[in-house]
N, C-alpha and C positions, 0 to 999 in steps of 0.2 A: 444583245451583246454591245450595240452602239450605245445605248443609254447607260450601260454599266460602265464603259470606257469613259464617256463624258463625266459621270460621277467621280470616277477615280481621279481624273485630271483635275476636276474642280477642287477636290480635296488637296491634291499636291500643290494646286496654284496658292490655294488659301494658306498652307503651311508655309510656302515660300515666303509669301507676304509677312507672315507673322515673324520669321526669321530676320527678314530684311528690316522691319520696323524695330526690332529688339536691338538689332546692330546699330542703327540711326540714334537709337535712344542712348545706347552705351557711348557712342562717339560724341554725342552732346554732352554728356556728363563729364567725359575726359576732357573737352574743349573748355567747359566752364571751369573745371579745376585748374586747367592752367592758367586761365585768365585771372583768377582769384588768388594763385599761389604768388608769393613774394620771392624775389630773387635772393638766394642765399650764397654767401661768400664762404665756401667750405673751408678752405685754410684759415680764415678768421675765426669761423665757428669752432674748430678744432683747437685754435689757439686759445679761445676764450674758456672752452671747456677745461682744458688741461690748466690754465692759470686758477681757475676755480677750485678745481681739485687740489692743487697745491696749497691754496689758501684754506679751504676748508678741512682737508683730510690730511694734509702732510705737513702744515706749519708746525715747526717745532720751536718752542719759546728758548730764549737764552735767558735762564733763570738767574737772578741775583742770589748772592749766597744766602741771604734771609729766606728767600722764597725756596731755596734747596732745603734749608733747615726745616720749613714747614711742610715740605712736600709729602703728600700721603703716598707711601711706597707700596700700596695695594693696588693703586690706580695704573692703568696702562702708561707705559712710558711714551708711547707714541712713535718710537724709533723701529727701524727695521735692521735686519742683519746687514743690509748695504750700508745703513747709517753707521752702524758700529765698525764697518771696515775703514770708515774714516778716521777712527781713532784708535783702533787697537794696535799694539806694537810689541815686540819682543815676544814673551811667551804666551801672549793672549792672541795672536794673531792665528786665526783658523777656527777659533772658538765663537765666532760671531752667532752662528746659527744656534749653538749650544745655550748661550745666554737668552736669545730670543725665545727659543722654545721653553726653556724653564720658566720664563715670565708667563708665557701663555698657559703652561701647565700648573703653575703653582701661584700665579698672580702676584708676584714680586717683580718690582721694576728692575729691569735688565741692565739699566746705567748704573743703578745702586750696586747690584751684584757684581759688575765688572769693577767698579770702584773699590769694592772691599778688596777683590782679588789684586788689584793694581796696588793698594796699600800694603796688604798682608804679605805679598810674596814678590815684590818689586816686578810688578807686570808678569807674573807667571814664571820668573826665572830662580826664584829661592824659595823653597818650601821645607818645612821642618819635617813632613811627611811625605811621601810619594803621592803626587798629584793634589795634594791638599793646599790649595792657593789662598785659603780662607782663614788660616788659623783656627779651624773649627774642629772642635772634639780632639781626639788623641789618636786618631787613626789616619792611615792614608787610603787612596782609592785606586781603582784599577785603571782610570784615566782622568783627565781633568775634566772631561765632559760629565763623567759620573759624579765628580765632586760638585760641580755645578749644580747638578740636579738635587743631590743630597742637601747641600746647604740651602737652596731655594726652599725645598719642602720645610726644612727645619725652621727656616726664618718666617715662613708662612704659617706654621702650625704652632710655633712656641714664642715667636717674638713679635709678630704683627698682629696676632689674634687677641681682642680683648678679652680678658679672662684666663689667658693661657699662662703656663708655668713662668715663662720668661718675658712676659708683656711688660714694658717699661712706661705704660701710661699713656703713649700715642704711637701711631704706626708710621713713626718719622725717624729720620737718622739719628736724632737726639734721644728717641724713645729706645731705639735698639741699643745705643751705647751703653745704658744703664746696667745691662745684663750681658752684653756680648762682649765687651772690652774692660779690662782695668784701667786703662787710660781715659780720664775724663775728657780729653781733647781728641779722642777718636773720631767722634762725629764731625769735627772741624777738617781733618784730614781727609776722611772719606768725602765730605761735603765738597772740598776744593776739587777732588778728581771729577765729582758729577758735574760741577760748574764748567769746568774746563771742557769736559765731553759734549756737554749739552750746547756750549757756546760754538764749537766747531760744527756740530750738526745743524745747529740753527743757521749759521752762517752759509752752509751748503745749501738748504732749502731757500734761503732768501735770494741768493745768486740764481738758483734754478728759476725762481719765479720772476725775477727780474728779466732773465733772458727770454720769457714768455711774453712780456709786454711789449 
């Protein structure tokens, strides 16, 4: 019996030594990690991260009018609903999400869409058919949001797609003008709205970036 107890005690003692050795090794690793780690200034790190994000992901150009005329309207505008709230007024207020959603769904620049609505309906206040802010077709819509979606889809499939029935030779405001409006200067008027809206949004982003520096 004494021999058995001694054996058990020996096994327990060995196990305890193994645990202690493992704890010592882990402590040594943690100590080494702290010695090698560099001091991090958390506020500065967050500030740098945010500034980089604004620069790389949220910087919006203030386009020249020539750049607006040559802008590929199928490419993402880069703006958000919050950005559009900086420039919507009159009857366009509250439609920011609808414009951005239409861009995401149909691949049509939402600033361009809003600029057409601004021109054709005096910013959503004067419409020849119910909720038709675009002078598009001959019918009205159940809501302005529905009109935005219908027009975005029509522009995407008929005006901006090479080879489509109303494609004007390029996916630009000038190209759309050839089949969308009888007035040959329509593109210039829509382009002016686009330039104005992009300038305001660009300024907002630049100011936000400056505050982060």
